VMD Tcl script that draws the C-alpha trace (Angstrom):
set ca {
  {31.19 -23.63 -18.63}
  {27.58 -23.44 -20.01}
  {26.75 -26.50 -17.67}
  {27.95 -24.50 -14.68}
  {26.00 -21.33 -15.41}
  {22.61 -22.64 -16.46}
  {21.76 -24.26 -12.82}
  {23.04 -20.74 -11.16}
  {20.45 -18.82 -13.28}
  {17.65 -20.55 -11.42}
  {19.04 -19.02 -8.21}
  {18.73 -15.28 -9.60}
  {16.00 -13.66 -7.72}
  {13.54 -12.29 -10.02}
  {12.60 -8.73 -10.77}
  {9.35 -7.80 -8.39}
  {6.34 -7.10 -9.67}
  {3.08 -5.97 -9.04}
  {-0.83 -6.95 -10.52}
  {-3.65 -4.61 -11.40}
  {-6.68 -6.14 -9.61}
  {-9.34 -3.55 -10.21}
  {-9.78 -0.18 -11.78}
  {-12.52 2.16 -11.31}
  {-12.62 5.28 -13.54}
  {-9.57 7.65 -14.94}
  {-6.34 5.47 -13.55}
  {-2.88 6.03 -15.37}
  {0.25 4.09 -15.47}
  {3.32 5.60 -16.29}
  {6.83 4.37 -17.51}
  {8.06 4.71 -20.53}
  {5.05 6.18 -22.07}
  {1.62 6.83 -20.29}
  {-1.88 4.86 -20.71}
  {-4.75 4.00 -18.88}
  {-4.24 1.34 -16.48}
  {-6.00 -1.90 -17.11}
  {-7.16 -5.06 -14.93}
  {-4.47 -7.80 -15.08}
  {-1.79 -5.77 -16.10}
  {1.68 -6.34 -14.73}
  {3.66 -3.21 -13.18}
  {7.51 -3.46 -12.71}
  {10.23 -1.31 -10.95}
  {9.78 2.33 -11.74}
  {6.32 1.99 -12.82}
  {3.71 4.79 -11.98}
  {0.52 4.26 -11.36}
  {-1.83 7.34 -10.38}
  {-5.64 8.03 -10.05}
  {-7.51 10.73 -10.64}
  {-10.74 12.66 -8.78}
  {-13.41 9.96 -8.17}
  {-11.20 6.95 -9.02}
  {-9.35 4.23 -7.48}
  {-7.05 1.15 -8.14}
  {-6.57 -2.41 -6.43}
  {-2.90 -3.71 -6.65}
  {-1.44 -7.19 -5.50}
  {2.09 -6.13 -4.48}
  {3.89 -9.49 -3.65}
  {1.62 -10.90 -1.23}
  {0.01 -7.52 -0.06}
  {-3.19 -6.01 -1.18}
  {-2.95 -2.37 -1.92}
  {-5.74 -0.14 -2.38}
  {-5.08 3.55 -3.97}
  {-7.79 6.03 -3.15}
  {-8.45 8.75 -5.47}
  {-5.71 11.67 -6.38}
  {-3.12 9.13 -5.15}
  {0.27 8.27 -7.00}
  {2.17 5.50 -6.30}
  {5.87 4.55 -7.76}
  {6.51 0.68 -7.91}
  {9.63 -0.70 -6.12}
  {11.54 2.65 -6.32}
  {12.49 4.05 -2.86}
  {12.19 7.51 -2.10}
  {15.73 7.89 -1.14}
  {18.23 6.25 -3.63}
  {20.72 3.63 -2.24}
  {24.27 4.69 -1.19}
  {26.49 3.70 -4.05}
  {27.51 0.09 -4.32}
  {24.45 -1.15 -2.42}
  {21.42 -2.58 -3.96}
  {18.11 -0.86 -3.61}
  {15.46 -1.69 -1.72}
  {12.20 -2.81 -3.19}
  {10.07 0.09 -1.41}
  {7.23 1.28 -3.40}
  {6.86 5.22 -2.97}
  {3.75 7.24 -2.10}
  {4.38 10.36 -4.17}
  {0.91 11.58 -2.52}
  {-2.61 10.41 -1.62}
  {-4.18 7.32 0.32}
  {-3.32 3.81 0.44}
  {-5.20 0.98 2.15}
  {-2.40 -1.81 2.64}
  {-3.01 -5.36 4.09}
  {-0.69 -8.29 4.67}
  {-2.64 -11.59 4.74}
  {-2.23 -13.36 8.18}
  {-1.47 -16.58 6.06}
  {1.50 -14.91 4.19}
  {4.84 -16.54 4.89}
  {6.52 -15.10 8.37}
  {9.61 -13.97 6.25}
  {6.97 -11.79 4.28}
  {7.98 -8.15 4.12}
  {6.29 -5.11 2.03}
  {7.39 -1.40 2.22}
  {5.83 1.67 1.49}
  {8.16 4.81 1.73}
  {7.21 8.63 1.59}
  {9.42 11.60 1.81}
  {9.12 11.49 5.70}
  {9.13 7.91 6.35}
  {9.50 4.00 5.61}
  {6.69 1.84 6.74}
  {6.78 -1.81 7.04}
  {4.07 -4.88 6.85}
  {4.41 -8.25 7.94}
  {1.74 -10.90 7.72}
  {-1.42 -9.72 9.23}
  {-0.90 -5.98 9.29}
  {-3.23 -3.40 7.70}
  {-3.02 0.21 7.69}
  {-4.12 3.22 5.81}
  {-1.35 5.53 4.74}
  {-1.55 9.40 4.10}
  {0.86 11.42 2.54}
  {0.49 15.28 1.22}
  {2.61 17.61 -1.07}
  {4.90 18.41 1.98}
  {5.66 14.99 2.40}
  {4.10 14.89 5.82}
  {2.63 11.15 6.41}
  {-0.07 10.02 8.49}
  {-0.52 5.93 9.60}
  {-3.51 4.47 11.13}
  {-3.23 0.90 12.12}
  {-6.19 -1.51 11.82}
  {-4.36 -4.77 12.73}
  {-1.29 -5.99 13.57}
  {1.94 -4.09 14.17}
  {3.67 -1.64 11.48}
  {6.94 -0.36 11.70}
  {7.51 3.15 11.10}
  {11.57 4.49 10.10}
  {12.13 8.06 10.08}
  {14.98 10.30 10.87}
  {17.39 7.53 11.83}
  {14.34 6.06 14.32}
  {11.90 2.86 14.33}
  {8.95 2.65 16.06}
  {6.21 0.17 16.32}
  {2.59 1.63 15.82}
  {0.04 -1.09 17.03}
  {-3.81 -1.92 15.92}
  {-5.95 1.17 17.06}
  {-2.99 3.71 16.81}
  {-1.87 6.15 14.43}
  {1.29 8.45 14.05}
  {2.10 11.32 12.11}
  {5.75 12.07 10.65}
  {6.69 15.45 9.26}
  {9.84 15.43 6.63}
  {13.09 14.95 8.38}
  {11.86 14.46 11.64}
  {11.17 11.22 13.86}
  {7.84 10.08 14.25}
  {5.54 11.44 16.76}
  {4.51 9.33 19.70}
  {1.91 6.89 18.61}
  {-1.62 8.09 19.68}
  {-5.18 5.96 19.59}
  {-7.07 6.56 16.39}
  {-11.01 7.70 16.68}
  {-13.19 4.56 17.12}
  {-14.10 3.02 13.60}
  {-17.91 3.48 12.51}
  {-20.18 0.62 12.89}
  {-22.89 -0.32 10.39}
  {-26.35 0.22 11.19}
  {-27.82 -0.83 7.93}
  {-25.61 -3.49 6.75}
  {-24.43 -3.75 2.88}
  {-24.38 -7.42 1.23}
  {-21.16 -9.24 2.04}
  {-20.80 -9.74 -1.46}
  {-21.79 -8.96 -5.05}
  {-21.54 -10.36 -8.42}
  {-19.89 -8.28 -11.39}
  {-18.60 -8.95 -14.60}
  {-15.82 -6.58 -14.12}
  {-17.74 -3.40 -14.16}
  {-18.02 -1.61 -10.88}
  {-21.20 -2.13 -8.88}
  {-22.68 0.38 -6.20}
  {-23.21 -0.95 -2.58}
  {-25.51 1.00 -0.53}
  {-25.21 1.09 3.75}
  {-25.32 3.38 6.16}
  {-23.01 3.46 9.52}
  {-22.93 5.70 12.66}
  {-19.75 6.70 14.01}
  {-18.46 6.17 17.43}
  {-18.56 2.35 17.56}
  {-16.32 -0.24 18.35}
  {-14.38 -2.44 15.75}
  {-14.04 -1.99 11.88}
  {-17.17 -2.99 9.84}
  {-16.83 -5.87 7.66}
  {-15.77 -4.76 4.34}
  {-18.67 -5.35 1.71}
  {-17.00 -6.54 -1.71}
}
mol new
graphics top color blue
foreach p $ca { graphics top sphere $p radius 0.5 }
foreach p [lrange $ca 0 end-1] q [lrange $ca 1 end] { graphics top cylinder $p $q radius 0.2 }
display resetview
């Protein structure tokens, strides 16, 4: 019996995990206790990460890169709506409030699916997708897609939002029709493409003008 069981355990699905890749200022992790977030820390199902004023954090969630702006709270792998009895809960991470930037590398496997839930909507990302998500205390959700085509589910309906478009979803209502987002700013004084750091935050300067075409390349 042992010989039969052992090989089968190798096929058991691993519990989802996220990893903290960067922390700036006051960021907290809450699980059975509360503690300051640390770079390299592993987050598991039900862990909640919260950024305070003027703070931020970066996570690797599966194949996705997730940036939390300040005053943001995210619960990992815990959907906003419990699964029906007898069904397995999805691995959605729930944005309680605040703003996220989510991107999935184009080189990720085609089966990659990363989902963010809010009180109003479920938002699914695949390879090559990148978008900003915001949610307020009422659950109203705003999505602006920079790359790819992101799927939004709300009130039993699903829409695809392409790059250059945005959408608003209010709680318990279908998504509104996608609309063009304002043109992204362009650099008028380009910051350095890269900087060297030993783990501490580094200030990077640059100026930009509104109304340009295409997003400026990120400075890292």
